[in-house]
C-alpha positions in Angstrom: 15.0 -26.9 -30.4 14.3 -27.2 -34.0 12.1 -24.4 -35.5 13.2 -21.6 -33.1 13.9 -18.3 -34.9 16.6 -15.8 -34.2 15.6 -12.3 -33.1 19.2 -10.8 -33.5 22.2 -11.4 -35.7 24.7 -14.0 -34.1 28.4 -14.5 -35.0 29.9 -17.9 -33.8 32.1 -20.7 -34.9 30.5 -23.9 -36.3 31.1 -26.6 -33.6 31.8 -29.4 -36.3 33.6 -27.4 -39.1 35.2 -24.7 -37.1 34.2 -22.1 -39.8 32.9 -18.7 -38.8 29.1 -18.6 -39.1 26.9 -15.4 -39.3 23.2 -16.0 -38.6 20.7 -13.3 -39.3 17.4 -12.4 -37.6 14.6 -14.8 -38.8 17.2 -17.7 -39.3 16.3 -21.1 -37.9 19.8 -22.7 -37.1 20.3 -26.4 -36.9 20.3 -27.9 -33.4 24.1 -28.2 -33.0 24.5 -24.5 -33.8 21.4 -23.5 -31.8 22.8 -25.2 -28.7 25.7 -22.7 -28.8 23.4 -19.7 -28.6 22.6 -19.4 -25.0 21.6 -15.7 -24.8 17.8 -15.6 -24.4 17.5 -12.2 -26.2 18.9 -13.7 -29.3 15.8 -15.7 -29.8 12.2 -14.6 -30.9 9.5 -15.1 -28.3 7.9 -18.5 -28.7 4.3 -18.4 -28.0 4.1 -22.2 -27.7 6.8 -22.3 -25.0 5.4 -19.4 -23.1 1.9 -21.3 -22.9 3.5 -24.5 -21.8 5.8 -22.9 -19.1 4.2 -22.6 -15.6 3.6 -18.9 -14.5 6.6 -17.6 -12.4 4.1 -15.5 -10.4 2.9 -17.0 -7.2 -0.7 -17.8 -7.0 -2.9 -16.5 -4.2 -4.7 -19.5 -2.8 -7.0 -17.4 -0.7 -8.3 -15.5 -3.8 -12.0 -16.1 -4.6 -12.5 -18.6 -7.4 -13.6 -17.2 -10.8 -13.0 -13.6 -10.1 -10.0 -11.2 -10.4 -8.7 -10.8 -6.9 -8.4 -7.2 -5.7 -4.8 -6.4 -4.9 -4.2 -5.1 -1.4 -2.9 -1.5 -1.4 0.7 -1.1 -0.7 1.6 0.4 2.6 2.9 3.9 2.4 6.7 4.2 2.9 7.9 5.6 6.1 9.3 9.1 5.7 13.1 9.4 5.9 14.3 11.1 9.2 15.6 14.5 8.7 19.4 14.7 9.0 20.8 16.2 12.1 22.2 19.7 11.8 26.0 19.9 11.7 27.4 21.2 15.0 28.6 24.8 14.7 32.2 25.5 15.5 32.7 28.2 17.8 34.2 31.4 16.2 37.9 31.6 16.6 39.2 34.0 19.3 40.2 37.4 18.0 43.8 38.2 18.4 45.2 41.5 19.4 47.6 43.1 17.3 51.0 43.2 19.1 52.9 46.5 19.2 55.9 46.6 17.0 59.1 46.7 18.9 60.4 50.3 19.0 57.1 52.0 18.4 
């Protein structure tokens, strides 16, 4: 892990001395300190490591050799069904005004 450079500032406690440590972008921490920095975004991209790692994309074994395979067009998404209209409530029955007593 020696030689990896930090991309971001990191605050941590040294594992052996228990002192607070502030590492700045571009620093190359010693291995015991670097082991504590687990967030991948804290590190600069390592071009050697990227070249050594196998591609995470699946390879198409049916593709013609030596050429860039033409990707298949994606199917069009199905249209969403239109929502059903809400049922209308019947209008409330009209009430008759009752005559006032003694009128």
